[in-house]
C-alpha positions in Angstrom: 0.0 0.0 0.0 1.5 3.4 -1.0 0.4 6.9 -0.6 1.0 9.8 -2.9 3.9 12.2 -2.1 3.2 15.0 0.4 4.3 18.6 -0.2 8.0 19.1 -0.1 9.1 20.5 3.3 11.3 23.5 3.2 14.5 23.5 5.2 15.5 27.0 4.4 16.2 29.0 7.5 16.6 25.9 9.7 19.8 26.5 11.7 20.1 22.8 12.6 20.1 21.8 9.0 22.6 24.5 8.1 25.0 23.4 10.9 24.8 19.7 10.1 25.6 20.2 6.4 27.8 23.3 6.4 30.9 21.3 5.5 29.4 19.8 2.3 26.6 22.1 1.4 23.2 22.0 3.2 21.4 20.2 0.3 24.1 18.1 -1.2 21.5 15.3 -2.0 19.3 17.6 -4.0 18.0 15.6 -7.0 18.7 12.3 -5.3 16.2 9.8 -4.0 16.6 7.8 -0.8 14.8 4.8 0.6 14.7 4.2 4.4 13.2 1.2 6.0 11.8 1.2 9.5 11.4 4.9 9.0 8.4 5.6 11.1 10.3 6.0 14.4 13.7 5.9 16.1 16.8 5.7 14.0 14.9 5.4 10.7 12.8 8.5 11.4 15.9 10.5 12.2 17.6 9.3 9.0 14.7 10.1 6.8 14.5 13.6 8.3 18.2 14.1 7.8 18.2 12.9 4.2 15.2 15.1 3.4 16.9 18.1 4.9 19.9 17.4 2.7 17.7 17.6 -0.4 16.7 14.0 -1.1 13.2 12.8 -1.9 12.7 10.0 0.6 10.7 6.8 0.3 9.5 6.3 3.9 9.1 2.6 4.4 7.3 1.1 7.5 4.3 -0.9 8.4 3.1 1.7 11.1 0.5 3.5 9.0 -0.2 6.7 10.9 3.4 7.5 11.8 4.6 6.6 8.2 2.0 8.9 6.6 2.7 11.7 9.0 6.4 11.6 8.5 6.2 11.4 4.7 3.9 14.4 4.6 6.2 16.4 7.0 9.3 15.8 4.9 7.8 15.8 1.5 8.5 12.1 0.9 6.5 9.2 -0.2 5.0 6.7 2.2 5.1 2.9 1.6 3.2 0.8 4.0 5.0 -2.5 3.7 5.6 -5.5 6.1 9.3 -6.4 5.4 8.7 -9.9 6.6 6.7 -10.5 3.4 9.1 -11.1 0.5 6.4 -10.4 -2.1 5.6 -7.0 -0.5 9.3 -6.1 -0.3 9.6 -6.7 -4.0 6.9 -4.0 -4.6 9.2 -1.2 -3.3 10.6 1.3 -5.7 13.9 0.4 -7.4 15.0 4.0 -8.1 16.8 4.9 -4.9 20.2 6.5 -5.1 20.6 6.1 -1.3 19.3 3.0 0.5 19.3 2.9 4.3 18.5 -0.6 5.6 17.4 0.2 9.1 14.3 -1.9 10.0 14.7 -4.4 12.8 13.2 -6.1 15.7 14.3 -8.0 18.8 13.6 -11.1 20.8 15.4 -12.0 24.0 15.6 -15.6 25.0 18.2 -18.4 25.6 19.0 -20.4 22.5 17.4 -23.5 23.9 14.1 -21.6 24.5 14.2 -19.4 21.4 11.1 -19.9 19.2 12.3 -21.0 15.7 9.6 -19.0 13.9 10.8 -15.9 15.7 14.4 -16.6 14.7 13.3 -16.9 11.1 11.2 -13.7 11.3 14.3 -11.7 12.4 16.3 -13.1 9.5 13.6 -12.2 6.9 13.3 -8.6 8.1 17.0 -7.8 8.8 18.8 -10.0 6.2 16.5 -11.1 3.4 14.6 -7.8 3.0 17.9 -5.8 2.7 19.1 -8.3 0.1 15.9 -8.1 -1.9 15.9 -4.3 -1.8 19.5 -4.1 -2.9 19.0 -6.7 -5.6 16.5 -4.3 -7.2 18.1 -1.0 -6.5 21.7 -1.7 -7.4 21.2 -2.0 -11.2 19.7 1.5 -11.2 22.6 2.9 -9.2 25.1 1.2 -11.5 23.4 2.8 -14.5 23.7 6.2 -12.9 27.3 5.4 -11.7 26.5 6.7 -8.2 24.9 5.2 -5.1 25.1 5.0 -1.3 24.1 2.0 0.7 24.1 2.4 4.5 23.1 -0.6 6.6 22.2 0.1 10.2 23.9 -2.7 11.8 24.8 -2.7 15.5 27.5 -3.3 17.9 26.0 -6.8 17.9 27.2 -7.1 14.3 30.7 -7.0 15.8 30.1 -8.5 19.2 27.8 -11.1 20.7 25.6 -10.9 23.8 23.7 -13.6 25.6 20.0 -14.3 24.8 20.1 -12.5 21.4 21.0 -15.3 19.0 18.6 -14.2 16.2 19.5 -10.5 16.4 23.3 -11.2 16.6 23.1 -13.7 13.7 21.1 -11.3 11.6 23.4 -8.3 12.2 26.5 -10.5 11.5 24.9 -11.5 8.2 24.0 -7.9 7.3 27.7 -7.0 7.8 28.7 -9.7 5.4 26.1 -8.6 2.8 27.3 -5.0 3.1 30.9 -6.0 2.5 30.0 -8.1 -0.6 28.1 -5.2 -2.0 31.0 -2.9 -1.3 33.3 -5.1 -3.4 30.9 -5.7 -6.3 29.6 -2.1 -6.5 32.9 -0.1 -6.2 33.6 -0.1 -10.0 30.1 1.5 -10.5 30.6 4.4 -8.1 28.5 2.9 -5.4 29.6 2.5 -1.8 28.3 0.2 0.9 28.9 0.7 4.6 27.5 -0.2 8.0 26.9 2.0 11.0 27.2 0.1 14.3 25.5 1.9 17.2 25.3 0.6 20.7 22.1 0.9 22.6 20.1 3.8 21.1 17.3 5.7 22.8 14.5 4.1 20.7 11.2 2.3 21.4 13.0 -1.0 20.4 15.5 -0.6 23.2 12.8 0.6 25.7 10.8 -2.5 24.9 13.7 -4.7 25.8 13.9 -3.6 29.4 11.4 -6.0 30.8 12.6 -9.0 28.9 16.2 -8.2 29.7 15.3 -7.9 33.4 13.7 -11.4 33.3 16.6 -12.9 31.4 19.3 -11.5 33.7 17.2 -11.8 36.9 17.5 -8.2 37.9 15.0 -5.3 38.5 13.9 -3.4 35.4 15.3 -0.1 36.8 18.8 -1.6 36.8 18.7 -2.9 33.2 20.1 0.3 31.6 23.1 0.6 33.9 23.9 -3.0 34.5 23.2 -4.5 31.1 22.9 -1.8 28.4 25.7 0.4 29.6 27.9 -2.2 31.1 30.4 -2.3 28.2 30.5 1.2 26.7 33.1 3.6 28.2 30.6 6.5 27.6 27.8 5.8 30.0 24.8 7.0 28.1 22.4 5.8 25.4 23.1 7.0 21.9 20.6 9.4 20.4 18.9 8.6 17.1 20.1 11.9 15.6 23.7 10.9 16.2 23.2 7.8 14.1 21.5 9.8 11.4 24.4 12.2 11.2 26.8 9.3 10.7 24.5 8.0 7.9 24.4 11.4 6.3 28.2 11.7 6.4 28.6 8.4 4.6 26.5 9.8 1.8 28.4 13.0 1.6 31.3 13.9 -0.8 34.0 13.6 1.9 33.1 9.9 2.3 33.2 9.0 -1.4 36.3 6.9 -0.9 35.0 5.0 2.1 33.4 1.6 1.5 33.2 -1.8 3.1 33.6 -0.4 6.6 31.7 -0.9 9.9 31.5 2.4 11.8 31.1 1.8 15.5 29.0 4.4 17.3 29.1 2.5 20.5 30.6 4.7 23.2 33.8 2.6 23.2 32.2 -0.8 23.5 34.3 -2.4 20.8 37.5 -0.8 22.1 37.7 -3.5 24.7 
């Protein structure tokens, strides 16, 4: 299900936009088209807003109808109400994106011996198969234009493992591998492919984990953030969605044109250990 584009939102006179893009020009993506999955909230919403502020027409992809339509209207993008666990629905998405941000994800916390197989498979469909299907359709168009940017929102769990997250860790490790293969294949065509690897970000997905993490670790809910989520990072705070969006935007900007195949930790020092 798809809506018609809303009116393009003006970013003129927005001091935040000017500050974010001063080094490369505030609207360096003017004339480009971006596709962001999981765009209705959290990291995806921040990425969609940042890309639109940089001049891109954004395909806002999510299954949350109201939030998706509202965001698309606010940034002048196009809403696509799609369940990424449905391969046929994924294949209906536009193939014209110059920038693809594979962000959509979900979580389930349980020991391996208690992990529901159908839940494990669901996470792989949304976080591995859907990005593959999207790139399979968008890369040929990027190759023809000899320009493209693929940014995969991975995680510190694409580089490190944690207990009780077998499906999520497996999916993010697979996304890292897919990203690197695309980087090697796409480089001759002017297309880069990179991962951004945040630690725990202040999003509804993280907030929803608190109760299950408390049960899994046998601790009170009010201790989960400090004892579990912030146990490894040297910087003891949650990452903000806007910080991730700025990293994504930088990987799309001219100064990052020679960067491909990397995993960029935004983890407060977690992977420094």
